C-alpha atoms as an extended CHARMM CRD file, in Angstrom:
* protein
*
       117  EXT
         1         1  MET       CA            148.9480000000       67.8200000000       56.8200000000  PROA      1               0.0000000000
         2         2  LYS       CA            152.2560000000       66.5100000000       58.1390000000  PROA      2               0.0000000000
         3         3  PRO       CA            153.8800000000       63.5590000000       56.3180000000  PROA      3               0.0000000000
         4         4  THR       CA            154.0480000000       61.5300000000       59.5210000000  PROA      4               0.0000000000
         5         5  ARG       CA            150.3290000000       62.0440000000       60.0500000000  PROA      5               0.0000000000
         6         6  ASN       CA            149.6400000000       60.7880000000       56.5170000000  PROA      6               0.0000000000
         7         7  LEU       CA            151.7560000000       57.7030000000       57.1150000000  PROA      7               0.0000000000
         8         8  TYR       CA            150.0130000000       57.1070000000       60.4330000000  PROA      8               0.0000000000
         9         9  LEU       CA            146.5890000000       57.1550000000       58.7520000000  PROA      9               0.0000000000
        10        10  LEU       CA            147.7170000000       54.7350000000       56.0510000000  PROA      10              0.0000000000
        11        11  TRP       CA            149.3450000000       52.4840000000       58.6240000000  PROA      11              0.0000000000
        12        12  HSD       CA            146.1410000000       52.5050000000       60.7040000000  PROA      12              0.0000000000
        13        13  TYR       CA            144.1470000000       51.2680000000       57.7120000000  PROA      13              0.0000000000
        14        14  TYR       CA            146.8140000000       48.6940000000       56.8470000000  PROA      14              0.0000000000
        15        15  ARG       CA            146.7140000000       47.2680000000       60.3820000000  PROA      15              0.0000000000
        16        16  ALA       CA            142.9270000000       47.1560000000       60.4490000000  PROA      16              0.0000000000
        17        17  ILE       CA            142.8370000000       45.2120000000       57.1850000000  PROA      17              0.0000000000
        18        18  ASN       CA            145.6910000000       42.8310000000       57.9030000000  PROA      18              0.0000000000
        19        19  ILE       CA            144.7220000000       41.7230000000       61.4000000000  PROA      19              0.0000000000
        20        20  VAL       CA            141.6560000000       40.0630000000       59.9180000000  PROA      20              0.0000000000
        21        21  ASN       CA            143.6950000000       38.9670000000       56.8930000000  PROA      21              0.0000000000
        22        22  TYR       CA            146.2340000000       37.1000000000       59.0220000000  PROA      22              0.0000000000
        23        23  ILE       CA            143.5530000000       35.3610000000       61.0730000000  PROA      23              0.0000000000
        24        24  ILE       CA            141.6790000000       34.1820000000       57.9710000000  PROA      24              0.0000000000
        25        25  SER       CA            144.9270000000       33.1470000000       56.2680000000  PROA      25              0.0000000000
        26        26  LEU       CA            146.0710000000       31.2020000000       59.3240000000  PROA      26              0.0000000000
        27        27  LEU       CA            142.7990000000       29.2690000000       59.4000000000  PROA      27              0.0000000000
        28        28  ILE       CA            143.0860000000       28.4880000000       55.6900000000  PROA      28              0.0000000000
        29        29  ALA       CA            146.7230000000       27.4260000000       56.1120000000  PROA      29              0.0000000000
        30        30  LEU       CA            145.9420000000       25.1300000000       59.0320000000  PROA      30              0.0000000000
        31        31  LEU       CA            143.1670000000       23.5480000000       57.0070000000  PROA      31              0.0000000000
        32        32  ALA       CA            145.5200000000       23.0950000000       54.0430000000  PROA      32              0.0000000000
        33        33  GLY       CA            148.1650000000       21.5520000000       56.3080000000  PROA      33              0.0000000000
        34        34  ALA       CA            145.6430000000       19.1030000000       57.7160000000  PROA      34              0.0000000000
        35        35  VAL       CA            144.5490000000       18.0980000000       54.2200000000  PROA      35              0.0000000000
        36        36  ALA       CA            148.1700000000       17.7130000000       53.0260000000  PROA      36              0.0000000000
        37        37  LEU       CA            149.0560000000       15.2180000000       55.7660000000  PROA      37              0.0000000000
        38        38  PRO       CA            148.0150000000       11.6300000000       54.9730000000  PROA      38              0.0000000000
        39        39  SER       CA            147.5410000000        9.5620000000       58.1110000000  PROA      39              0.0000000000
        40        40  GLU       CA            149.6630000000        6.5040000000       57.2040000000  PROA      40              0.0000000000
        41        41  TYR       CA            152.6990000000        8.6080000000       56.2470000000  PROA      41              0.0000000000
        42        42  ALA       CA            152.5340000000       11.0790000000       59.1370000000  PROA      42              0.0000000000
        43        43  GLU       CA            156.1200000000       10.4800000000       60.3100000000  PROA      43              0.0000000000
        44        44  LEU       CA            157.6290000000       10.7340000000       56.8300000000  PROA      44              0.0000000000
        45        45  ASN       CA            155.7410000000       13.7740000000       55.6240000000  PROA      45              0.0000000000
        46        46  VAL       CA            156.0950000000       16.2730000000       58.4810000000  PROA      46              0.0000000000
        47        47  ARG       CA            158.4880000000       18.5880000000       56.6340000000  PROA      47              0.0000000000
        48        48  SER       CA            156.3850000000       18.7150000000       53.4770000000  PROA      48              0.0000000000
        49        49  THR       CA            153.2980000000       19.3870000000       55.5980000000  PROA      49              0.0000000000
        50        50  CYS       CA            155.0420000000       22.3450000000       57.2400000000  PROA      50              0.0000000000
        51        51  PHE       CA            156.0190000000       23.7150000000       53.8400000000  PROA      51              0.0000000000
        52        52  ALA       CA            152.4750000000       23.1800000000       52.5450000000  PROA      52              0.0000000000
        53        53  THR       CA            151.0980000000       25.0880000000       55.5260000000  PROA      53              0.0000000000
        54        54  ILE       CA            153.5510000000       27.9680000000       55.0390000000  PROA      54              0.0000000000
        55        55  GLU       CA            152.8570000000       28.1500000000       51.3050000000  PROA      55              0.0000000000
        56        56  ALA       CA            149.1010000000       28.0850000000       51.8910000000  PROA      56              0.0000000000
        57        57  PHE       CA            149.4330000000       30.9220000000       54.4060000000  PROA      57              0.0000000000
        58        58  ILE       CA            151.4700000000       33.0520000000       52.0170000000  PROA      58              0.0000000000
        59        59  ILE       CA            149.1270000000       32.4610000000       49.0950000000  PROA      59              0.0000000000
        60        60  SER       CA            146.1020000000       33.1600000000       51.2610000000  PROA      60              0.0000000000
        61        61  VAL       CA            147.5430000000       36.4330000000       52.6010000000  PROA      61              0.0000000000
        62        62  PHE       CA            147.7080000000       37.7820000000       49.0560000000  PROA      62              0.0000000000
        63        63  SER       CA            144.4640000000       36.3780000000       47.6930000000  PROA      63              0.0000000000
        64        64  ALA       CA            141.4580000000       35.0740000000       49.6130000000  PROA      64              0.0000000000
        65        65  GLY       CA            142.4870000000       36.4060000000       53.0190000000  PROA      65              0.0000000000
        66        66  PHE       CA            143.0230000000       39.9120000000       51.6920000000  PROA      66              0.0000000000
        67        67  LEU       CA            139.7320000000       39.9590000000       49.7820000000  PROA      67              0.0000000000
        68        68  LEU       CA            137.7690000000       38.5980000000       52.7320000000  PROA      68              0.0000000000
        69        69  SER       CA            139.3560000000       41.1320000000       55.0700000000  PROA      69              0.0000000000
        70        70  LEU       CA            138.3900000000       43.9600000000       52.6980000000  PROA      70              0.0000000000
        71        71  PHE       CA            134.8580000000       42.6090000000       52.6100000000  PROA      71              0.0000000000
        72        72  SER       CA            134.6440000000       42.3770000000       56.4090000000  PROA      72              0.0000000000
        73        73  PHE       CA            136.1240000000       45.8770000000       56.8290000000  PROA      73              0.0000000000
        74        74  GLY       CA            133.5030000000       47.1890000000       54.4290000000  PROA      74              0.0000000000
        75        75  LEU       CA            130.7570000000       45.5640000000       56.4670000000  PROA      75              0.0000000000
        76        76  ARG       CA            132.0390000000       46.4740000000       59.9130000000  PROA      76              0.0000000000
        77        77  HSD       CA            133.5610000000       49.9150000000       59.3190000000  PROA      77              0.0000000000
        78        78  LYS       CA            131.7250000000       51.2440000000       56.2950000000  PROA      78              0.0000000000
        79        79  ASN       CA            131.5610000000       54.7790000000       57.6790000000  PROA      79              0.0000000000
        80        80  GLN       CA            135.3020000000       54.9260000000       58.3180000000  PROA      80              0.0000000000
        81        81  TYR       CA            135.8800000000       55.3410000000       54.5980000000  PROA      81              0.0000000000
        82        82  TYR       CA            134.2840000000       58.8010000000       54.9560000000  PROA      82              0.0000000000
        83        83  PHE       CA            136.9080000000       59.6720000000       57.5700000000  PROA      83              0.0000000000
        84        84  TYR       CA            139.7290000000       58.6620000000       55.2200000000  PROA      84              0.0000000000
        85        85  HSD       CA            138.0390000000       60.4670000000       52.3300000000  PROA      85              0.0000000000
        86        86  ASN       CA            137.9060000000       63.6670000000       54.3860000000  PROA      86              0.0000000000
        87        87  LYS       CA            141.6410000000       63.2990000000       54.9840000000  PROA      87              0.0000000000
        88        88  GLY       CA            142.2480000000       63.0280000000       51.2240000000  PROA      88              0.0000000000
        89        89  TYR       CA            142.4100000000       59.2670000000       50.6550000000  PROA      89              0.0000000000
        90        90  SER       CA            140.0490000000       57.3870000000       48.4010000000  PROA      90              0.0000000000
        91        91  LYS       CA            139.0060000000       53.8250000000       49.0320000000  PROA      91              0.0000000000
        92        92  TYR       CA            141.1060000000       52.6330000000       46.0880000000  PROA      92              0.0000000000
        93        93  HSD       CA            144.1610000000       54.5070000000       47.3380000000  PROA      93              0.0000000000
        94        94  LEU       CA            143.8710000000       52.8010000000       50.7320000000  PROA      94              0.0000000000
        95        95  ILE       CA            143.3980000000       49.3560000000       49.1930000000  PROA      95              0.0000000000
        96        96  GLY       CA            146.3120000000       49.9430000000       46.8210000000  PROA      96              0.0000000000
        97        97  PHE       CA            148.5670000000       51.0000000000       49.6830000000  PROA      97              0.0000000000
        98        98  ALA       CA            147.6570000000       47.9580000000       51.7750000000  PROA      98              0.0000000000
        99        99  TYR       CA            148.1620000000       45.5490000000       48.8840000000  PROA      99              0.0000000000
       100       100  GLY       CA            151.3920000000       47.2950000000       47.8730000000  PROA      100             0.0000000000
       101       101  VAL       CA            152.8730000000       46.8480000000       51.3340000000  PROA      101             0.0000000000
       102       102  ASN       CA            151.7920000000       43.1980000000       51.2390000000  PROA      102             0.0000000000
       103       103  LEU       CA            153.4810000000       42.7710000000       47.8500000000  PROA      103             0.0000000000
       104       104  LEU       CA            156.6550000000       44.3270000000       49.2020000000  PROA      104             0.0000000000
       105       105  ALA       CA            156.6100000000       41.8470000000       52.0910000000  PROA      105             0.0000000000
       106       106  PHE       CA            155.9150000000       39.0080000000       49.6380000000  PROA      106             0.0000000000
       107       107  PHE       CA            158.9240000000       39.8480000000       47.4680000000  PROA      107             0.0000000000
       108       108  LEU       CA            161.1250000000       40.1540000000       50.5350000000  PROA      108             0.0000000000
       109       109  PHE       CA            159.9300000000       36.7580000000       51.7560000000  PROA      109             0.0000000000
       110       110  LEU       CA            160.4160000000       35.2630000000       48.2870000000  PROA      110             0.0000000000
       111       111  PHE       CA            163.9660000000       36.6030000000       48.1670000000  PROA      111             0.0000000000
       112       112  ILE       CA            164.7520000000       35.0740000000       51.5750000000  PROA      112             0.0000000000
       113       113  TRP       CA            163.0810000000       31.7940000000       50.5490000000  PROA      113             0.0000000000
       114       114  ILE       CA            165.1860000000       31.5560000000       47.3890000000  PROA      114             0.0000000000
       115       115  ILE       CA            168.4250000000       32.2630000000       49.2630000000  PROA      115             0.0000000000
       116       116  PHE       CA            167.9330000000       29.8930000000       52.1940000000  PROA      116             0.0000000000
       117       117  PHE       CA            165.7860000000       27.0960000000       50.7570000000  PROA      117             0.0000000000
């Protein structure tokens, strides 16, 4: 199999997992931002609320959002794992690739966060 075809298959799985992951993480982050904003200090606390929302999104992408997206993929597309297995990828290899790319993005974001903030 061609290397570009292998990368395409892994990227297809990564996209399928992370679309749901980002939606779940955004909902969790918006909920965390709403909880972090007290009503009497709304004008004074806008910046900290934005940071709380961003931090909640990032944490959720790598924890609860990722696990819930794996669970939903397993429920919705259970038979697709046979397709990937026939192409030579185990379920654990696919999950490891998706989480590895997320970790790479996390360290890049952390590096940018440390430099600019």
